[in-house]
FIKOLZA-805296 format. One record per residue: residue number from 1; residue in one letter; x, y, z of N, C-alpha, C in turn. Coordinates in pm, 1 decimal, always signed. Layout:
<sites>
+-----+-----+----------+----------+----------+----------+----------+----------+----------+----------+----------+
:   n : res :     n.px :     n.py :     n.pz :    ca.px :    ca.py :    ca.pz :     c.px :     c.py :     c.pz :
+-----+-----+----------+----------+----------+----------+----------+----------+----------+----------+----------+
: NUM :   A :        X :        Y :        Z :        X :        Y :        Z :        X :        Y :        Z :
...
+-----+-----+----------+----------+----------+----------+----------+----------+----------+----------+----------+
</sites>
This chain:
<sites>
+-----+-----+----------+----------+----------+----------+----------+----------+----------+----------+----------+
:   n : res :     n.px :     n.py :     n.pz :    ca.px :    ca.py :    ca.pz :     c.px :     c.py :     c.pz :
+-----+-----+----------+----------+----------+----------+----------+----------+----------+----------+----------+
:   1 :   M :   -913.8 :   -604.6 :   -157.0 :   -792.5 :   -663.0 :   -103.6 :   -722.0 :   -566.6 :     -8.2 :
:   2 :   I :   -721.7 :   -439.5 :    -44.5 :   -660.1 :   -339.0 :    +42.7 :   -737.3 :   -329.9 :   +174.4 :
:   3 :   K :   -869.8 :   -334.6 :   +163.8 :   -952.2 :   -327.4 :   +284.1 :   -918.7 :   -441.4 :   +379.5 :
:   4 :   G :   -891.5 :   -559.5 :   +325.6 :   -854.0 :   -672.6 :   +409.1 :   -727.5 :   -644.7 :   +489.1 :
:   5 :   L :   -633.0 :   -574.9 :   +426.7 :   -509.7 :   -538.0 :   +497.0 :   -538.8 :   -438.8 :   +609.0 :
:   6 :   Y :   -627.9 :   -345.0 :   +582.1 :   -665.0 :   -247.7 :   +685.6 :   -734.7 :   -317.1 :   +803.4 :
:   7 :   V :   -816.2 :   -417.6 :   +775.0 :   -884.4 :   -490.8 :   +881.8 :   -782.0 :   -560.9 :   +971.0 :
:   8 :   I :   -682.0 :   -622.3 :   +909.0 :   -576.8 :   -688.9 :   +986.0 :   -502.1 :   -587.2 :  +1072.4 :
:   9 :   E :   -465.6 :   -474.7 :  +1014.0 :   -392.6 :   -371.7 :  +1089.1 :   -475.4 :   -317.9 :  +1205.3 :
:  10 :   A :   -603.6 :   -299.1 :  +1184.1 :   -689.9 :   -250.0 :  +1292.2 :   -696.9 :   -351.1 :  +1406.3 :
:  11 :   A :   -698.3 :   -477.9 :  +1372.3 :   -708.3 :   -582.4 :  +1473.7 :   -580.8 :   -595.0 :  +1557.2 :
:  12 :   I :   -466.2 :   -556.8 :  +1501.6 :   -340.1 :   -575.3 :  +1574.2 :   -280.5 :   -445.3 :  +1626.8 :
:  13 :   K :   -354.0 :   -336.9 :  +1618.3 :   -296.5 :   -206.3 :  +1651.3 :   -243.5 :   -197.2 :  +1794.1 :
:  14 :   D :   -299.4 :   -270.8 :  +1888.0 :   -255.9 :   -262.5 :  +2027.7 :   -159.2 :   -374.3 :  +2067.2 :
:  15 :   Q :   -117.6 :   -454.1 :  +1971.9 :    -27.0 :   -565.7 :  +2000.2 :   +118.2 :   -518.2 :  +2004.0 :
:  16 :   P :   +203.2 :   -589.3 :  +2075.5 :   +346.3 :   -556.2 :  +2073.7 :   +405.1 :   -580.7 :  +1933.9 :
:  17 :   A :   +516.0 :   -516.2 :  +1904.5 :   +576.9 :   -521.4 :  +1771.8 :   +605.9 :   -664.4 :  +1726.1 :
:  18 :   E :   +654.7 :   -748.7 :  +1814.9 :   +687.4 :   -886.3 :  +1777.4 :   +563.3 :   -963.1 :  +1734.2 :
:  19 :   Q :   +454.8 :   -940.5 :  +1804.8 :   +330.6 :  -1008.8 :  +1772.4 :   +271.7 :   -954.3 :  +1642.0 :
:  20 :   K :   +282.1 :   -823.0 :  +1621.3 :   +237.1 :   -764.0 :  +1495.5 :   +310.8 :   -827.6 :  +1378.2 :
:  21 :   Y :   +441.8 :   -842.7 :  +1394.6 :   +522.2 :   -901.2 :  +1288.2 :   +473.7 :  -1042.6 :  +1254.7 :
:  22 :   Q :   +451.1 :  -1124.5 :  +1356.6 :   +405.8 :  -1262.6 :  +1335.6 :   +270.0 :  -1266.9 :  +1266.7 :
:  23 :   I :   +178.5 :  -1184.0 :  +1311.2 :    +44.7 :  -1182.4 :  +1252.5 :    +50.7 :  -1133.0 :  +1108.5 :
:  24 :   R :   +132.8 :  -1033.2 :  +1081.8 :   +148.5 :   -984.0 :   +945.1 :   +204.1 :  -1093.1 :   +854.3 :
:  25 :   Q :   +298.7 :  -1170.5 :   +904.7 :   +354.4 :  -1278.7 :   +824.2 :   +248.6 :  -1385.9 :   +795.7 :
:  26 :   E :   +164.7 :  -1412.8 :   +893.1 :    +62.4 :  -1516.5 :   +878.6 :    -57.9 :  -1470.8 :   +796.1 :
:  27 :   K :   -101.6 :  -1346.8 :   +816.0 :   -226.5 :  -1301.6 :   +754.5 :   -207.6 :  -1200.3 :   +642.9 :
:  28 :   S :   -121.1 :  -1103.8 :   +662.4 :   -104.8 :   -998.2 :   +562.0 :    -24.2 :  -1044.9 :   +441.4 :
:  29 :   L :    +77.7 :  -1124.6 :   +464.8 :   +162.4 :  -1168.8 :   +354.8 :    +84.4 :  -1244.8 :   +247.9 :
:  30 :   P :     -2.9 :  -1338.8 :   +284.2 :    -83.4 :  -1403.6 :   +180.0 :   -173.7 :  -1305.2 :   +104.0 :
:  31 :   Q :   -228.2 :  -1207.2 :   +174.3 :   -311.4 :  -1104.6 :   +109.4 :   -228.1 :  -1023.8 :    +10.7 :
:  32 :   L :   -106.7 :   -987.2 :    +51.6 :    -18.6 :   -910.4 :    -36.2 :    +22.4 :   -992.5 :   -158.1 :
:  33 :   N :    +44.6 :  -1121.1 :   -140.3 :    +79.0 :  -1206.3 :   -253.8 :    -35.6 :  -1213.8 :   -354.0 :
:  34 :   K :   -158.0 :  -1223.2 :   -303.8 :   -276.0 :  -1223.4 :   -392.1 :   -287.8 :  -1089.9 :   -465.1 :
:  35 :   L :   -267.1 :   -981.5 :   -391.8 :   -275.8 :   -848.9 :   -452.0 :   -169.6 :   -832.3 :   -560.3 :
:  36 :   R :    -47.6 :   -878.4 :   -535.8 :    +60.1 :   -866.2 :   -634.9 :    +27.8 :   -946.5 :   -760.7 :
:  37 :   A :    -24.8 :  -1067.5 :   -742.6 :    -62.1 :  -1149.7 :   -857.8 :   -170.8 :  -1080.8 :   -939.3 :
:  38 :   W :   -270.4 :  -1025.3 :   -870.9 :   -376.8 :   -953.5 :   -940.3 :   -320.9 :   -831.3 :  -1011.9 :
:  39 :   L :   -233.5 :   -756.7 :   -945.5 :   -175.4 :   -636.4 :  -1004.0 :    -96.3 :   -669.7 :  -1130.2 :
:  40 :   D :    -14.4 :   -773.8 :  -1124.5 :    +64.3 :   -811.5 :  -1242.2 :    -26.3 :   -844.3 :  -1361.2 :
:  41 :   K :   -134.2 :   -915.0 :  -1334.8 :   -228.5 :   -949.9 :  -1441.4 :   -301.0 :   -824.9 :  -1492.2 :
:  42 :   A :   -345.9 :   -741.3 :  -1400.2 :   -420.7 :   -621.7 :  -1436.9 :   -335.1 :   -523.0 :  -1516.8 :
:  43 :   L :   -207.2 :   -513.5 :  -1483.7 :   -117.7 :   -422.8 :  -1557.2 :   -107.6 :   -462.3 :  -1704.0 :
:  44 :   Q :   -112.5 :   -591.7 :  -1731.5 :   -103.5 :   -640.5 :  -1868.8 :   -233.3 :   -619.5 :  -1946.1 :
:  45 :   Q :   -344.5 :   -608.4 :  -1875.9 :   -475.0 :   -602.3 :  -1940.0 :   -535.2 :   -462.2 :  -1943.3 :
:  46 :   T :   -465.4 :   -364.5 :  -1890.3 :   -519.3 :   -229.6 :  -1877.6 :   -434.6 :   -131.7 :  -1958.4 :
:  47 :   L :   -501.1 :    -41.0 :  -2025.4 :   -428.2 :    +61.3 :  -2099.5 :   -354.0 :   +153.1 :  -2001.9 :
:  48 :   P :   -225.9 :   +176.2 :  -2024.1 :   -147.8 :   +253.9 :  -1927.3 :   -185.4 :   +401.6 :  -1919.1 :
:  49 :   K :   -245.7 :   +457.8 :  -2022.4 :   -278.3 :   +600.5 :  -2022.3 :   -413.7 :   +632.0 :  -1959.0 :
:  50 :   G :   -494.9 :   +529.3 :  -1934.3 :   -625.5 :   +552.1 :  -1872.1 :   -611.4 :   +573.0 :  -1722.6 :
:  51 :   K :   -718.4 :   +615.3 :  -1659.1 :   -716.0 :   +640.3 :  -1514.2 :   -685.3 :   +512.0 :  -1436.5 :
:  52 :   T :   -745.0 :   +401.3 :  -1477.1 :   -718.2 :   +275.3 :  -1408.6 :   -573.0 :   +234.7 :  -1428.3 :
:  53 :   G :   -522.9 :   +248.7 :  -1549.5 :   -382.8 :   +216.6 :  -1577.0 :   -287.8 :   +301.8 :  -1495.3 :
:  54 :   E :   -319.7 :   +429.2 :  -1481.3 :   -236.8 :   +518.5 :  -1401.1 :   -239.2 :   +477.2 :  -1253.5 :
:  55 :   A :   -356.5 :   +439.2 :  -1203.9 :   -367.8 :   +396.8 :  -1064.5 :   -289.6 :   +267.5 :  -1041.0 :
:  56 :   L :   -299.7 :   +175.0 :  -1134.7 :   -225.0 :    +49.7 :  -1121.9 :    -74.7 :    +74.5 :  -1128.3 :
:  57 :   A :    -32.5 :   +163.2 :  -1216.3 :   +109.8 :   +196.9 :  -1227.1 :   +159.1 :   +261.0 :  -1097.1 :
:  58 :   Y :    +75.6 :   +342.7 :  -1035.1 :   +110.9 :   +405.5 :   -907.4 :   +131.0 :   +298.5 :   -799.8 :
:  59 :   L :    +39.6 :   +202.4 :   -793.6 :    +51.8 :    +94.1 :   -696.5 :   +178.4 :    +14.0 :   -723.4 :
:  60 :   D :   +204.9 :    -16.1 :   -848.3 :   +324.6 :    -91.2 :   -884.6 :   +451.5 :    -15.7 :   -846.2 :
:  61 :   K :   +453.8 :   +114.6 :   -874.3 :   +568.9 :   +196.8 :   -843.6 :   +596.1 :   +205.2 :   -693.3 :
:  62 :   N :   +490.7 :   +202.0 :   -614.3 :   +503.5 :   +215.9 :   -469.8 :   +493.2 :    +82.4 :   -394.6 :
:  63 :   W :   +504.6 :    -27.5 :   -466.4 :   +488.5 :   -159.4 :   -406.3 :   +586.5 :   -181.8 :   -290.8 :
:  64 :   D :   +711.5 :   -143.5 :   -309.1 :   +810.5 :   -166.4 :   -203.6 :   +774.2 :    -93.3 :    -73.9 :
:  65 :   K :   +720.7 :    +25.3 :    -86.3 :   +679.2 :   +101.2 :    +32.6 :   +561.8 :    +33.4 :   +102.1 :
:  66 :   L :   +471.3 :    -24.5 :    +22.8 :   +354.8 :    -91.2 :    +79.2 :   +394.0 :   -217.6 :   +154.8 :
:  67 :   T :   +495.4 :   -285.1 :   +106.4 :   +528.7 :   -415.2 :   +162.6 :   +641.4 :   -411.3 :   +265.8 :
:  68 :   V :   +683.7 :   -295.8 :   +307.7 :   +788.9 :   -288.5 :   +410.5 :   +737.6 :   -346.7 :   +540.1 :
+-----+-----+----------+----------+----------+----------+----------+----------+----------+----------+----------+
</sites>
């Protein structure tokens, strides 16, 4: 899912800011919504002290920075 976001960003890197914003709303926002839904489910199913749990907690903690 993260790779999909990087693909979108690579495709729009030379676009003007207004166009980047529109494309992000159309393409990145649905990807981020899917990622958030997966993250919420995964957080409930993963032990918090394990490496995967720690990685998921890190993503959750930094979610606002990712979605700016």
